[in-house]
C-alpha positions as YAML, in Angstrom:
chain: A
units: angstrom
residues:
- id: 1
  name: MET
  ca: [80.55, 135.63, 108.25]
- id: 2
  name: LYS
  ca: [80.93, 136.64, 104.71]
- id: 3
  name: ARG
  ca: [84.54, 137.14, 105.20]
- id: 4
  name: ILE
  ca: [84.96, 133.57, 106.36]
- id: 5
  name: VAL
  ca: [82.67, 132.17, 103.66]
- id: 6
  name: SER
  ca: [84.65, 134.26, 100.84]
- id: 7
  name: GLY
  ca: [87.99, 133.07, 102.31]
- id: 8
  name: LEU
  ca: [86.98, 129.40, 102.38]
- id: 9
  name: LEU
  ca: [85.60, 129.74, 98.77]
- id: 10
  name: LEU
  ca: [89.01, 131.45, 97.87]
- id: 11
  name: LEU
  ca: [91.05, 128.74, 99.32]
- id: 12
  name: ALA
  ca: [88.99, 126.09, 97.83]
- id: 13
  name: LEU
  ca: [89.42, 127.76, 94.33]
- id: 14
  name: LEU
  ca: [93.25, 128.19, 94.73]
- id: 15
  name: SER
  ca: [93.78, 124.73, 95.73]
- id: 16
  name: GLY
  ca: [91.90, 123.41, 92.75]
- id: 17
  name: CYS
  ca: [94.29, 125.48, 90.27]
- id: 18
  name: THR
  ca: [97.52, 123.48, 91.12]
- id: 19
  name: SER
  ca: [98.63, 120.77, 88.62]
- id: 20
  name: ALA
  ca: [99.15, 117.21, 89.71]
- id: 21
  name: ALA
  ca: [102.88, 117.75, 89.24]
- id: 22
  name: MET
  ca: [102.71, 120.84, 91.90]
- id: 23
  name: GLN
  ca: [100.75, 118.58, 94.39]
- id: 24
  name: LYS
  ca: [103.84, 116.29, 94.71]
- id: 25
  name: THR
  ca: [105.46, 116.89, 98.24]
- id: 26
  name: PRO
  ca: [109.39, 116.77, 98.18]
- id: 27
  name: GLU
  ca: [109.02, 113.42, 100.22]
- id: 28
  name: ASP
  ca: [107.18, 112.00, 97.51]
- id: 29
  name: SER
  ca: [109.89, 112.69, 95.05]
- id: 30
  name: GLY
  ca: [113.01, 112.91, 97.24]
- id: 31
  name: ARG
  ca: [113.46, 116.57, 95.72]
- id: 32
  name: ASP
  ca: [111.98, 120.06, 96.27]
- id: 33
  name: ALA
  ca: [108.56, 120.62, 94.93]
- id: 34
  name: PRO
  ca: [108.76, 121.19, 91.34]
- id: 35
  name: LEU
  ca: [108.90, 124.88, 90.44]
- id: 36
  name: THR
  ca: [107.46, 124.38, 86.89]
- id: 37
  name: VAL
  ca: [103.67, 124.32, 86.42]
- id: 38
  name: VAL
  ca: [102.99, 121.49, 83.68]
- id: 39
  name: GLN
  ca: [100.16, 122.31, 81.23]
- id: 40
  name: GLU
  ca: [97.42, 119.74, 80.41]
- id: 41
  name: SER
  ca: [97.94, 120.51, 76.64]
- id: 42
  name: MET
  ca: [101.08, 120.91, 74.90]
- id: 43
  name: PRO
  ca: [101.58, 124.74, 73.90]
- id: 44
  name: GLU
  ca: [102.00, 125.73, 69.99]
- id: 45
  name: ASP
  ca: [105.39, 126.50, 70.61]
- id: 46
  name: PHE
  ca: [106.78, 123.46, 72.14]
- id: 47
  name: ALA
  ca: [110.08, 122.19, 70.74]
- id: 48
  name: VAL
  ca: [112.99, 119.95, 71.75]
- id: 49
  name: ARG
  ca: [116.75, 120.15, 70.65]
- id: 50
  name: PHE
  ca: [118.40, 117.06, 71.83]
- id: 51
  name: THR
  ca: [122.18, 116.96, 71.15]
- id: 52
  name: TRP
  ca: [124.49, 114.34, 72.48]
- id: 53
  name: TRP
  ca: [128.16, 113.72, 71.57]
- id: 54
  name: TYR
  ca: [131.61, 112.37, 72.37]
- id: 55
  name: ASP
  ca: [133.28, 114.85, 70.11]
- id: 56
  name: THR
  ca: [132.15, 118.53, 69.69]
- id: 57
  name: ASP
  ca: [132.85, 118.35, 66.01]
- id: 58
  name: ARG
  ca: [130.32, 115.43, 65.56]
- id: 59
  name: LYS
  ca: [127.14, 115.70, 67.21]
- id: 60
  name: SER
  ca: [124.02, 113.51, 67.15]
- id: 61
  name: ILE
  ca: [121.09, 116.09, 67.12]
- id: 62
  name: MET
  ca: [117.21, 115.88, 67.22]
- id: 63
  name: ASP
  ca: [115.77, 119.47, 66.55]
- id: 64
  name: THR
  ca: [111.86, 119.22, 66.39]
- id: 65
  name: GLN
  ca: [112.00, 123.13, 65.74]
- id: 66
  name: GLU
  ca: [114.43, 123.11, 62.97]
- id: 67
  name: GLY
  ca: [113.17, 119.87, 61.52]
- id: 68
  name: LEU
  ca: [116.67, 118.13, 61.93]
- id: 69
  name: LEU
  ca: [117.90, 114.68, 62.65]
- id: 70
  name: GLN
  ca: [121.71, 114.21, 62.65]
- id: 71
  name: ARG
  ca: [123.76, 111.16, 63.33]
- id: 72
  name: ASP
  ca: [127.39, 111.18, 64.55]
- id: 73
  name: LEU
  ca: [129.33, 108.56, 62.14]
- id: 74
  name: VAL
  ca: [132.26, 108.69, 64.29]
- id: 75
  name: THR
  ca: [135.35, 108.77, 61.40]
- id: 76
  name: GLU
  ca: [133.01, 109.89, 58.66]
- id: 77
  name: GLY
  ca: [131.67, 113.13, 59.97]
- id: 78
  name: THR
  ca: [127.81, 113.20, 60.22]
- id: 79
  name: ALA
  ca: [124.80, 112.55, 58.37]
- id: 80
  name: SER
  ca: [121.49, 114.30, 58.54]
- id: 81
  name: VAL
  ca: [117.98, 114.02, 57.22]
- id: 82
  name: GLU
  ca: [114.83, 116.33, 57.50]
- id: 83
  name: PHE
  ca: [112.81, 115.39, 60.78]
- id: 84
  name: ARG
  ca: [109.15, 116.56, 60.89]
- id: 85
  name: PRO
  ca: [107.52, 114.65, 63.75]
- id: 86
  name: ASP
  ca: [103.87, 114.14, 63.91]
- id: 87
  name: THR
  ca: [101.71, 115.39, 66.54]
- id: 88
  name: ALA
  ca: [101.71, 112.20, 68.59]
- id: 89
  name: PHE
  ca: [105.45, 112.18, 68.64]
- id: 90
  name: LEU
  ca: [105.50, 115.68, 69.95]
- id: 91
  name: GLN
  ca: [102.87, 115.01, 72.78]
- id: 92
  name: GLU
  ca: [105.05, 111.76, 73.80]
- id: 93
  name: LEU
  ca: [108.19, 114.16, 73.91]
- id: 94
  name: TYR
  ca: [106.05, 116.87, 75.82]
- id: 95
  name: ALA
  ca: [104.93, 114.31, 78.36]
- id: 96
  name: LEU
  ca: [108.32, 113.24, 78.91]
- id: 97
  name: VAL
  ca: [110.25, 116.38, 79.44]
- id: 98
  name: CYS
  ca: [107.48, 117.71, 81.68]
- id: 99
  name: GLU
  ca: [107.35, 114.70, 84.16]
- id: 100
  name: ASP
  ca: [109.14, 114.44, 87.51]
- id: 101
  name: GLY
  ca: [110.26, 118.02, 87.52]
- id: 102
  name: PHE
  ca: [112.91, 117.39, 84.67]
- id: 103
  name: LEU
  ca: [112.60, 121.28, 83.57]
- id: 104
  name: ASP
  ca: [113.24, 122.28, 87.30]
- id: 105
  name: ILE
  ca: [116.84, 120.88, 87.13]
- id: 106
  name: ARG
  ca: [118.95, 124.11, 87.69]
- id: 107
  name: ARG
  ca: [122.76, 122.71, 87.55]
- id: 108
  name: PRO
  ca: [124.79, 120.50, 85.22]
- id: 109
  name: MET
  ca: [124.34, 116.89, 85.67]
- id: 110
  name: ILE
  ca: [128.23, 116.25, 86.05]
- id: 111
  name: SER
  ca: [130.24, 114.58, 88.74]
- id: 112
  name: GLN
  ca: [131.76, 117.76, 89.89]
- id: 113
  name: GLU
  ca: [128.25, 119.06, 90.61]
- id: 114
  name: LEU
  ca: [126.95, 115.77, 91.98]
- id: 115
  name: THR
  ca: [129.69, 114.66, 94.26]
- id: 116
  name: THR
  ca: [128.89, 114.90, 98.02]
- id: 117
  name: ASP
  ca: [132.52, 114.03, 99.37]
- id: 118
  name: ASP
  ca: [134.79, 115.46, 96.59]
- id: 119
  name: THR
  ca: [135.28, 112.14, 94.97]
- id: 120
  name: LEU
  ca: [134.96, 112.36, 91.37]
- id: 121
  name: VAL
  ca: [133.65, 109.73, 88.85]
- id: 122
  name: ALA
  ca: [135.26, 109.51, 85.32]
- id: 123
  name: VAL
  ca: [134.00, 107.86, 82.20]
- id: 124
  name: MET
  ca: [135.91, 107.13, 79.13]
- id: 125
  name: PRO
  ca: [134.81, 108.00, 76.52]
- id: 126
  name: ASN
  ca: [132.35, 110.33, 77.93]
- id: 127
  name: CYS
  ca: [129.29, 111.51, 76.11]
- id: 128
  name: TRP
  ca: [127.94, 115.00, 76.72]
- id: 129
  name: TYR
  ca: [124.07, 115.52, 76.60]
- id: 130
  name: GLU
  ca: [122.00, 118.94, 76.21]
- id: 131
  name: ILE
  ca: [118.23, 118.98, 76.06]
- id: 132
  name: ARG
  ca: [116.95, 122.52, 75.16]
- id: 133
  name: VAL
  ca: [113.07, 122.82, 75.62]
- id: 134
  name: THR
  ca: [111.04, 125.55, 74.35]
- id: 135
  name: LYS
  ca: [107.60, 126.08, 75.59]
- id: 136
  name: ASN
  ca: [105.36, 129.16, 76.26]
- id: 137
  name: ALA
  ca: [107.99, 131.50, 74.77]
- id: 138
  name: GLU
  ca: [110.57, 130.28, 77.50]
- id: 139
  name: GLN
  ca: [113.51, 128.05, 76.98]
- id: 140
  name: TYR
  ca: [114.82, 125.41, 79.49]
- id: 141
  name: LEU
  ca: [118.39, 124.11, 79.00]
- id: 142
  name: ILE
  ca: [119.37, 121.06, 81.05]
- id: 143
  name: CYS
  ca: [122.78, 119.40, 80.39]
- id: 144
  name: GLY
  ca: [125.12, 117.04, 81.66]
- id: 145
  name: ASP
  ca: [127.20, 113.91, 81.11]
- id: 146
  name: MET
  ca: [127.44, 110.19, 81.51]
- id: 147
  name: THR
  ca: [128.88, 110.66, 85.16]
- id: 148
  name: ALA
  ca: [125.33, 111.51, 86.20]
- id: 149
  name: ALA
  ca: [124.63, 107.75, 85.82]
- id: 150
  name: ALA
  ca: [127.03, 107.10, 88.92]
- id: 151
  name: TYR
  ca: [124.70, 109.20, 91.14]
- id: 152
  name: THR
  ca: [121.07, 108.06, 90.30]
- id: 153
  name: GLN
  ca: [120.89, 106.47, 93.72]
- id: 154
  name: THR
  ca: [121.81, 109.32, 95.71]
- id: 155
  name: ASP
  ca: [120.65, 112.35, 93.64]
- id: 156
  name: ALA
  ca: [117.01, 112.73, 92.62]
- id: 157
  name: ASP
  ca: [118.14, 115.31, 89.81]
- id: 158
  name: ALA
  ca: [120.54, 112.65, 88.61]
- id: 159
  name: ALA
  ca: [118.07, 109.97, 88.50]
- id: 160
  name: CYS
  ca: [115.45, 112.30, 86.75]
- id: 161
  name: PHE
  ca: [118.10, 113.51, 84.03]
- id: 162
  name: MET
  ca: [119.41, 109.91, 83.40]
- id: 163
  name: LYS
  ca: [115.76, 108.54, 83.00]
- id: 164
  name: THR
  ca: [114.95, 111.22, 80.81]
- id: 165
  name: VAL
  ca: [118.10, 111.01, 78.46]
- id: 166
  name: GLU
  ca: [117.44, 107.37, 78.27]
- id: 167
  name: ALA
  ca: [113.98, 107.76, 77.18]
- id: 168
  name: LEU
  ca: [114.92, 110.41, 74.61]
- id: 169
  name: LEU
  ca: [117.62, 108.19, 72.98]
- id: 170
  name: GLY
  ca: [114.94, 105.41, 72.62]
- id: 171
  name: LEU
  ca: [112.33, 107.68, 71.07]
- id: 172
  name: VAL
  ca: [115.04, 109.06, 68.71]
- id: 173
  name: LYS
  ca: [116.52, 105.85, 67.72]
- id: 174
  name: GLY
  ca: [113.23, 104.44, 67.17]
- id: 175
  name: THR
  ca: [112.15, 106.75, 64.50]
- id: 176
  name: SER
  ca: [112.06, 105.65, 60.94]
- id: 177
  name: ALA
  ca: [114.21, 108.80, 60.05]
- id: 178
  name: TRP
  ca: [116.91, 107.54, 62.50]
- id: 179
  name: ALA
  ca: [116.80, 104.15, 60.74]
- id: 180
  name: SER
  ca: [117.21, 106.07, 57.20]
- id: 181
  name: LEU
  ca: [120.55, 107.32, 58.45]
- id: 182
  name: PRO
  ca: [123.89, 105.43, 57.66]
- id: 183
  name: GLU
  ca: [125.40, 103.31, 60.57]
- id: 184
  name: PRO
  ca: [128.65, 104.66, 62.01]
- id: 185
  name: ASN
  ca: [131.71, 102.67, 60.87]
- id: 186
  name: ALA
  ca: [133.42, 102.66, 64.21]
- id: 187
  name: ALA
  ca: [132.60, 103.37, 67.86]
- id: 188
  name: TYR
  ca: [134.20, 105.52, 70.54]
- id: 189
  name: GLU
  ca: [136.69, 103.76, 72.70]
...
């Protein structure tokens, strides 16, 4: 009888230790159950480096660890400013990159990886995205390009990736630091 009670108690304790993200079933999200356990509070070492570019020589960058915000000016190089976001901004970033199993994406979000029938999508000009997340002394690198948008209806990772990229772009471009940078004098075509 003691073993049954002990077993039930252990089972009850273990079931209470899973996070809300881990309780989602694959049927709920259309994906495998998340591998990454999400903490309730943001770890002290949390940082995000979000980079996007059309030309590898001129990248737009938001780096919370290095304190950098850089904007691609297209034909005039780049402009940068010191960027030290407040705790509220970092909390918003943390919640964003930790939701929907984003940190569990393990393959590049590009047409070559996402196609199911060997038909590739091309986007011109194509923007590449790279999101490096540091938390609890671990680094996660999730990358892809604009072709992932063509697969958001058929691939849950692509949908999660594009949703996160669009939200990150909105957060960055909504900062006063971004507004202080000069506007590009041209556009990519």
